[in-house]
C-alpha positions in Angstrom: -64.7 -112.6 -61.7 -62.0 -110.0 -61.6 -61.5 -109.0 -57.9 -59.1 -106.3 -56.8 -56.1 -107.7 -58.5 -53.8 -105.1 -57.1 -54.4 -106.1 -53.5 -54.4 -109.8 -54.2 -51.0 -109.4 -55.8 -49.7 -107.5 -52.8 -51.0 -110.2 -50.5 -49.3 -112.9 -52.6 -46.0 -110.9 -52.3 -46.1 -110.9 -48.6 -47.2 -114.5 -48.3 -44.4 -115.6 -50.6 -41.6 -114.3 -48.4 -42.5 -111.6 -45.9 -44.9 -111.2 -43.0 -48.4 -112.5 -43.5 -50.4 -109.5 -42.3 -50.1 -107.0 -45.1 -51.9 -104.2 -43.3 -49.5 -104.4 -40.3 -46.4 -104.4 -42.4 -44.5 -101.1 -43.0 -42.6 -100.9 -46.2 -39.3 -100.9 -44.2 -40.3 -104.3 -42.7 -39.9 -105.9 -46.1 -37.3 -103.7 -47.7 -34.4 -101.9 -46.0 -34.8 -98.2 -45.7 -31.7 -97.5 -47.8 -33.3 -99.4 -50.7 -36.9 -98.6 -50.5 -36.9 -95.8 -53.0 -34.1 -97.2 -55.2 -36.2 -98.6 -58.0 -39.7 -98.8 -59.4 -40.5 -102.1 -57.7 -39.4 -101.1 -54.3 -41.0 -97.7 -54.6 -44.3 -99.4 -55.5 -44.1 -101.3 -52.2 -43.3 -98.1 -50.3 -46.4 -96.4 -51.7 -48.4 -99.5 -50.9 -47.4 -98.9 -47.3 -49.4 -95.7 -47.2 -52.5 -97.5 -48.5 -52.0 -100.2 -45.8 -51.8 -97.5 -43.0 -54.9 -95.9 -44.5 -57.1 -99.0 -44.7 -55.6 -101.7 -42.5 -56.9 -103.5 -39.5 -56.0 -102.9 -35.9 -55.2 -99.6 -34.2 -54.0 -98.0 -37.4 -57.0 -99.1 -39.5 -58.9 -95.9 -38.9 -60.6 -95.5 -42.3 -61.8 -99.1 -42.5 -63.8 -98.4 -39.4 -64.6 -94.7 -40.0 -68.0 -95.1 -41.5 -69.3 -97.2 -38.6 -67.9 -94.8 -36.0 -69.0 -91.5 -37.5 -72.4 -93.0 -38.2 -73.2 -93.8 -34.6 -71.6 -90.6 -33.4 -73.7 -88.6 -35.8 -77.4 -87.9 -36.1 -78.2 -90.7 -38.5 -77.4 -93.6 -36.2 -76.6 -94.8 -32.7 -74.7 -97.6 -31.1 -77.1 -99.9 -29.2 -74.4 -101.6 -27.2 -72.2 -98.7 -26.5 -73.5 -95.1 -26.2 -70.1 -93.7 -27.1 -68.5 -90.6 -25.9 -70.9 -88.3 -27.7 -73.7 -89.2 -25.3 -71.7 -88.8 -22.1 -71.8 -85.4 -20.5 -68.6 -86.0 -18.5 -66.3 -87.0 -21.3 -62.8 -85.6 -21.3 -59.9 -85.4 -23.7 -58.5 -88.7 -22.4 -61.1 -90.4 -24.5 -59.9 -93.3 -26.7 -61.8 -92.1 -29.8 -59.9 -88.8 -29.7 -56.4 -90.3 -29.6 -57.2 -93.1 -32.1 -58.4 -90.5 -34.6 -55.5 -88.2 -33.9 -52.7 -90.8 -34.0 -54.1 -92.9 -36.8 -54.1 -89.9 -39.1 -50.6 -88.9 -38.1 -49.5 -92.5 -38.8 -50.7 -92.0 -42.4 -49.0 -88.6 -42.5 -45.7 -90.1 -41.4 -45.7 -92.7 -44.2 -46.7 -90.1 -46.7 -43.9 -87.8 -45.6 -41.4 -90.7 -45.9 -42.5 -91.3 -49.4 -42.4 -87.6 -50.4 -38.9 -87.2 -49.0 -37.7 -90.4 -50.8 -39.3 -89.6 -54.1 -38.9 -85.8 -54.5 -36.0 -85.3 -57.0 -35.4 -89.1 -57.1 -33.7 -90.2 -60.4 -33.8 -93.9 -59.5 -37.5 -94.3 -60.2 -39.1 -93.8 -63.6 -40.1 -90.1 -63.7 -43.7 -90.7 -64.7 -44.2 -93.3 -62.0 -42.3 -91.2 -59.4 -44.5 -88.2 -60.1 -47.7 -90.3 -59.8 -46.5 -91.8 -56.5 -45.8 -88.2 -55.2 -49.4 -87.4 -56.1 -50.7 -90.4 -54.3 -48.7 -89.6 -51.2 -49.8 -86.0 -51.2 -53.5 -87.1 -51.5 -53.2 -89.3 -48.5 -51.4 -86.6 -46.5 -54.0 -84.0 -47.5 -56.8 -86.4 -46.6 -55.4 -87.2 -43.2 -54.8 -83.5 -42.4 -58.3 -82.7 -43.7 -59.8 -85.0 -41.2 -57.6 -83.8 -38.4 -58.6 -80.3 -39.1 -62.3 -81.2 -39.4 -62.2 -82.9 -36.0 -59.6 -80.8 -34.0 -59.1 -77.5 -35.9 -55.6 -76.3 -36.6 -53.0 -79.0 -35.9 -49.2 -79.4 -36.0 -48.1 -79.5 -39.6 -45.4 -82.1 -40.4 -44.2 -82.0 -43.9 -41.0 -84.0 -43.5 -40.0 -87.3 -41.9 -40.3 -87.0 -38.2 -37.2 -86.1 -36.1 -37.0 -85.6 -32.3 -37.4 -81.8 -32.5 -40.8 -82.3 -34.0 -42.0 -83.6 -30.7 -42.2 -80.0 -29.4 -43.7 -78.2 -32.3 -46.7 -76.0 -31.6 -50.1 -76.2 -33.4 -50.5 -74.4 -36.6 -53.5 -72.2 -37.0 -56.7 -73.4 -38.7 -55.9 -71.1 -41.7 -52.3 -72.5 -42.0 -53.7 -76.0 -41.8 -56.3 -75.4 -44.5 -53.8 -73.8 -46.8 -51.5 -76.8 -46.4 -54.4 -79.2 -47.2 -55.3 -77.3 -50.3 -51.8 -77.3 -51.6 -51.5 -81.1 -51.2 -54.8 -81.7 -53.0 -53.8 -79.3 -55.8 -50.4 -81.1 -56.2 -52.3 -84.4 -56.2 -54.7 -83.2 -58.9 -51.8 -82.2 -61.2 -50.0 -85.6 -60.7 -52.7 -88.2 -60.6 -54.4 -89.9 -63.6 -58.2 -89.7 -64.2 -58.2 -93.5 -64.3 -55.9 -96.5 -64.4 -56.0 -98.6 -67.5 -54.3 -101.6 -65.8 -56.8 -103.6 -63.8 -54.1 -104.4 -61.2 -54.1 -100.6 -60.3 -57.9 -100.4 -59.7 -58.5 -99.0 -56.2 -55.6 -96.5 -56.3 -56.4 -92.9 -55.7 -57.3 -90.8 -58.8 -57.4 -87.2 -59.9 -61.1 -87.1 -59.3 -60.7 -88.1 -55.7 -58.2 -85.2 -55.1 -60.5 -82.8 -57.0 -63.5 -83.8 -54.8 -61.4 -83.3 -51.6 -60.2 -79.9 -52.8 -63.7 -78.8 -53.3 -64.8 -80.2 -50.0 -62.0 -78.4 -48.2 -63.2 -75.1 -49.6 -66.8 -75.9 -48.6 -65.9 -76.9 -45.1 -63.9 -73.7 -44.8 -66.9 -71.6 -45.8 -65.4 -70.6 -49.2 -68.5 -71.4 -51.1 -67.8 -69.7 -54.5 -64.4 -71.5 -54.7 -66.0 -74.8 -53.6 -68.6 -74.5 -56.3 -65.9 -73.9 -59.0 -63.8 -76.9 -57.9 -66.7 -79.3 -57.4 -68.3 -78.4 -60.7 -65.2 -79.6 -62.5 -66.2 -83.2 -61.6 -69.3 -82.8 -63.7 -67.4 -82.3 -66.9 -64.6 -83.9 -69.0 -62.1 -85.4 -68.3 -64.3 -86.9 -65.6 -67.0 -89.4 -66.4 -68.8 -89.9 -63.1 -72.5 -90.5 -63.1 -75.2 -91.6 -60.6 -75.6 -95.4 -60.4 -78.9 -96.4 -61.9 -79.6 -98.8 -59.0 -78.9 -97.2 -55.6 -78.0 -100.5 -53.8 -75.3 -101.2 -56.3 -73.1 -98.6 -54.6 -72.9 -100.8 -51.5 -72.5 -104.2 -53.0 -69.1 -105.7 -53.7 -70.5 -107.4 -56.9 -71.2 -104.0 -58.4 -69.0 -101.6 -56.4 -66.9 -100.5 -59.3 -69.6 -98.3 -60.8 -69.7 -94.8 -62.2 -70.7 -93.3 -58.9 -67.8 -94.4 -56.7 -64.9 -91.9 -56.7 -62.9 -93.3 -53.8 -63.2 -96.0 -51.2 -61.2 -98.2 -48.9 -60.1 -101.4 -50.5 -61.4 -104.6 -48.9 -61.3 -108.3 -49.8 -62.7 -111.4 -48.2 -59.5 -112.5 -46.5 -58.7 -112.6 -42.8 -57.6 -109.1 -41.7 -58.3 -107.5 -45.0 -62.1 -107.5 -45.1 -64.5 -104.7 -44.3 -66.3 -104.4 -40.9 -69.6 -102.9 -41.9 -71.3 -106.1 -42.8 -70.5 -107.3 -39.2 -71.3 -104.1 -37.4 -74.5 -103.3 -39.4 -75.8 -106.8 -40.1 -77.5 -109.2 -37.8 -77.1 -112.9 -36.9 -79.2 -114.0 -39.8 -76.4 -113.0 -42.2 -73.2 -115.0 -43.0 -71.4 -112.3 -41.0 -73.3 -113.3 -37.9 -73.2 -109.6 -37.1 -73.7 -107.5 -34.0 -76.2 -105.0 -35.6 -74.4 -102.6 -33.3 -74.9 -99.4 -35.2 -78.6 -98.8 -35.8 -80.8 -96.4 -37.7 -82.0 -93.3 -35.9 -85.4 -91.7 -36.2 -83.6 -88.7 -37.6 -82.8 -90.8 -40.7 -86.3 -92.4 -40.9 -88.1 -89.1 -40.6 -86.0 -87.4 -43.2 -87.8 -89.3 -45.9 -91.2 -88.5 -47.5 -93.7 -90.5 -49.3 -93.1 -90.9 -53.0 -95.7 -88.2 -53.7 -93.7 -85.8 -51.5 -96.1 -85.9 -48.5 -94.8 -86.2 -44.9 -94.9 -89.6 -43.4 -97.1 -89.1 -40.3 -96.2 -91.5 -37.5 -98.5 -90.0 -34.8 -100.8 -93.0 -35.1 -98.2 -95.6 -34.3 -99.7 -98.3 -32.0 -98.6 -98.0 -28.4 -97.3 -101.0 -26.5 -99.1 -99.9 -23.4 -102.4 -100.7 -25.1 -101.6 -104.4 -25.4 -101.5 -107.2 -23.0 -98.1 -108.4 -24.2 -95.4 -107.8 -26.8 -96.6 -110.6 -29.1 -100.1 -109.0 -29.5 -98.5 -105.6 -29.9 -96.3 -106.9 -32.7 -99.3 -108.3 -34.6 -100.5 -104.7 -35.0 -97.1 -102.9 -35.0 -95.5 -104.7 -37.9 -98.5 -104.3 -40.3 -98.6 -100.7 -39.3 -95.0 -100.3 -40.5 -95.7 -102.2 -43.7 -98.6 -99.9 -44.5 -97.1 -96.6 -43.3 -93.9 -96.9 -45.3 -95.1 -98.8 -48.3 -94.9 -95.7 -50.5 -91.9 -94.1 -48.9 -88.9 -92.7 -50.9 -87.3 -95.8 -52.4 -84.0 -94.9 -50.8 -85.3 -95.7 -47.3 -85.8 -99.4 -48.1 -82.3 -99.5 -49.6 -80.9 -97.9 -46.5 -82.6 -99.5 -43.6 -84.3 -102.8 -42.9 -87.6 -101.4 -41.8 -89.9 -103.5 -39.5 -92.0 -105.8 -41.7 -89.5 -105.8 -44.6 -87.6 -108.7 -46.1 -83.9 -109.5 -46.4 -82.1 -112.5 -47.9 -79.8 -114.0 -45.3 -77.5 -117.0 -44.8 -78.2 -120.1 -46.9 -80.4 -118.0 -49.2 -83.2 -117.9 -46.6 -85.5 -114.9 -46.8 -86.2 -113.3 -43.4 -88.7 -110.7 -42.2 -87.9 -108.0 -39.7 -90.6 -109.0 -37.2 -91.4 -108.4 -33.5 -90.9 -109.9 -31.1 -88.1 -112.1 -32.5 -88.5 -115.1 -30.3 -92.2 -115.6 -31.1 -91.5 -115.4 -34.9 -88.1 -117.1 -35.2 -89.6 -120.1 -36.9 -92.3 -118.5 -38.9 -93.1 -119.9 -42.4 -92.4 -118.7 -45.0 -90.4 -115.9 -43.4 -88.6 -116.5 -40.1 -87.8 -113.4 -38.1 -84.6 -111.6 -38.9 -82.3 -111.9 -35.9 -80.3 -109.0 -34.5 -77.5 -109.8 -32.0 -79.9 -109.3 -29.1 -83.3 -110.9 -29.4 -84.9 -108.2 -27.2 -83.5 -105.3 -29.4 -86.3 -103.4 -31.2 -83.9 -101.4 -33.4 -83.9 -100.7 -37.1 -80.7 -102.2 -38.6 -78.9 -100.9 -41.7 -79.4 -102.5 -45.1 -76.5 -100.5 -46.6 -73.3 -102.5 -46.7 -74.7 -105.9 -45.6 -73.7 -108.9 -47.8 -77.0 -110.7 -48.6 -77.4 -114.4 -49.2 -74.3 -116.5 -49.7 -72.5 -114.0 -51.9 -69.7 -113.6 -49.3 -68.9 -116.9 -47.6 -66.1 -115.4 -45.4 -67.6 -114.6 -42.0 -66.8 -111.1 -40.7 -64.5 -110.3 -43.7 -66.7 -108.4 -46.1 -65.2 -107.7 -49.6 -67.4 -104.6 -50.0 -65.4 -101.4 -50.1 -66.5 -98.7 -47.7 -67.1 -95.7 -50.0 -65.6 -92.4 -48.8 -66.3 -90.2 -51.8 -69.2 -90.7 -54.3 -70.7 -88.6 -57.0 -74.0 -88.0 -55.3 -72.2 -86.5 -52.4 -70.2 -84.3 -54.7 -73.4 -83.1 -56.4 -75.0 -82.3 -53.1 -71.9 -80.4 -51.9 -71.8 -78.5 -55.2 -75.5 -77.6 -54.9 -74.9 -76.4 -51.3 -72.0 -74.3 -52.4 -73.8 -72.9 -55.4 -76.9 -72.0 -53.4 -74.8 -70.3 -50.7 -72.9 -68.3 -53.3 -75.8 -67.1 -55.5 -79.1 -68.6 -54.4 -81.4 -71.0 -56.3 -80.8 -71.8 -60.0 -82.1 -74.3 -62.4 -78.8 -76.2 -62.6 -79.1 -76.8 -58.8 -82.6 -78.1 -59.2 -81.4 -80.3 -62.1 -78.7 -81.9 -59.9 -81.0 -82.4 -57.0 -83.8 -83.9 -59.1 -81.4 -86.3 -60.7 -80.7 -87.6 -57.2 -84.3 -87.6 -56.2 -85.3 -89.6 -59.2 -83.7 -92.7 -57.5 -86.2 -92.3 -54.7 -89.1 -91.8 -57.1 -90.0 -88.6 -55.4 -91.2 -85.4 -57.1 -88.9 -82.8 -58.7 -88.4 -79.6 -56.8 -88.2 -76.0 -58.1 -89.2 -72.4 -57.1 -87.6 -72.4 -53.7 -86.1 -69.6 -51.7 -82.5 -69.7 -50.7 -83.4 -70.7 -47.2 -85.8 -73.4 -48.2 -83.4 -74.8 -50.8 -80.7 -74.9 -48.1 -83.0 -77.0 -45.9 -83.9 -79.3 -48.8 -80.2 -79.9 -49.7 -79.5 -80.8 -46.1 -82.5 -83.2 -46.1 -81.3 -84.8 -49.3 -77.9 -85.4 -47.7 -79.7 -87.4 -45.0 -81.7 -89.4 -47.6 -78.7 -90.2 -49.7 -75.8 -90.5 -47.2 -77.3 -91.9 -43.9 -75.1 -94.6 -42.6 -72.1 -93.5 -44.6 -70.3 -91.5 -41.9 -70.8 -88.1 -43.6 -73.6 -86.6 -41.6 -71.6 -86.3 -38.4 -69.3 -83.8 -40.1 -72.3 -82.1 -41.8 -74.1 -81.2 -38.6 -70.9 -80.0 -37.0 -70.1 -77.6 -39.8 -73.7 -76.5 -40.0 -73.5 -75.9 -36.2 -76.7 -77.8 -35.6 -75.2 -80.8 -33.7 -75.5 -79.2 -30.3 -79.2 -78.4 -30.8 -82.4 -80.4 -30.4 -83.7 -80.3 -34.0 -85.3 -83.7 -34.6 -83.3 -84.2 -37.8 -80.2 -82.0 -37.6 -79.5 -82.0 -33.9 -77.6 -84.6 -31.8 -79.2 -83.7 -28.4 -82.2 -85.9 -28.5 -83.9 -88.9 -27.0 -83.0 -92.2 -28.8 -86.1 -94.3 -29.3 -86.4 -97.8 -30.6 -88.9 -98.7 -33.3 -91.7 -99.1 -30.7 -91.1 -95.5 -29.7 -89.7 -96.5 -26.4 -86.8 -94.5 -25.0 -83.3 -96.0 -24.9 -81.3 -93.0 -23.7 -80.7 -89.4 -24.4 -78.0 -88.6 -26.8 -75.8 -85.6 -25.9 -73.6 -83.3 -27.9 -71.7 -80.6 -26.0 -71.0 -77.2 -27.5 -67.3 -77.8 -27.0 -67.5 -81.0 -29.2 -67.5 -78.9 -32.3 -63.8 -79.3 -31.9 -62.5 -82.4 -30.2 -59.9 -82.3 -27.4 -56.3 -83.0 -28.3 -55.3 -86.2 -26.4 -54.1 -85.5 -22.9 -51.0 -87.5 -23.3 -49.8 -85.4 -26.3 -50.5 -82.2 -24.3 -48.4 -83.5 -21.4 -45.6 -84.6 -23.6 -45.5 -81.4 -25.6 -45.9 -78.2 -23.5 -46.1 -76.1 -26.7 -49.5 -77.7 -27.6 -52.5 -75.6 -26.7 -55.7 -77.5 -25.9 -59.0 -76.7 -27.5 -61.5 -74.7 -25.4 -63.4 -76.7 -22.9 -61.1 -79.7 -22.9 -58.4 -78.4 -20.5 -57.4 -80.6 -17.6 
């Protein structure tokens, strides 16, 4: 089986004569700064340093962890063991999530700037390779600035290697930041290939990834007509993206290089280089022996319909107070779930491990999501699926878990976290197109091609407002657990509301309907606070409203 040859080759390079931990090694650690851009081989290692900053473990591994974090901060999930800053009314800008997000992205920017400065006009590197490397560096710089802008608004633009004077630069405006991001993505589109014929280059950023991010930038900035134009390009030559026939294939390392994936974080089953989602999403019954920490919210569950399009009515859920104990309660509750959701949109079963459903775990054992766990741990033929806490009545994610014995390396998943995929692009395009000119058959065609995977009815004949709501609901059904919806509800300005689907101010209930806590999203959280330490060190930085000391 061919497995991510590019990264395996890089690991071999470091194990052969340099530091062991690839993702903690800057290019300059292996090659002197005076030689790093002096030839093709060294420049390749220099560019690889940007990828390592983007995906690596530890404090700088922001994007390996991003999906997990943004899922439990958003409306689609919650963190059972840690409410997180989003549910705390007294949070301030000294929050660790703020500075990790801020500094991790600037770490990527610093490496990209080093590469751009070293390669621009460089005659030591083969011109075609040099230009492609510049495109890769500009993509990552644009990607990092996009996320800084989406989280914090206008930020300080650094387009050259850092010098002491940069420590006192003011923030750029939101408009200036957006313009800079667009230029980086446009330069990347011009320089990057559609694909890489050499298998050892699989996993590198492509023209399509830059094209998707350019369209997404326009959309997030409310420039809908421009977003529609840019995103539509991905539906035509030279691109060949298509929806995966089997929805779960997108999130399985055995099938992850499919027509739907546009860009993801490279992961392999090796200490320090594996993905974290199998551990954070999965339970103890998997090889990962996971924490099942981020769980599925009712916002996600209730976004789905039955396959005939009808609403799934949960008003008749059995109540624990009607039973003498939890064991007797579970004997009715689990069959209720099995019956209530048996005809649900097929994407729900591929997204969440619903109570009463089956999952193949370690040693090939088939488990059932049962309640209570302790009374069913040794059931035959299906022992209860174990979350990290036996008393936890939460719905775990099925996306991104490694089933059976496919991945023997505990807590080092080889499944790539997907950051851009074609269904997301189609939904963004449909949103932009509807906002620009209202409903059209081509929008319905795109939505229906996505809905086909859930085996739910086609849609047509909607008003602009009702189509807007449908598109937003489709984003929940498709993208729950993928870290996208946190950004959606912020840009839609629904996060600070109490809508049962689109709001983040709501009671978090477990699958028995029992309250865990109340999730909180402050109006000021539409823009995060700049880290206090950076404000103190640089008097020219102006804090976002509501986050002042």
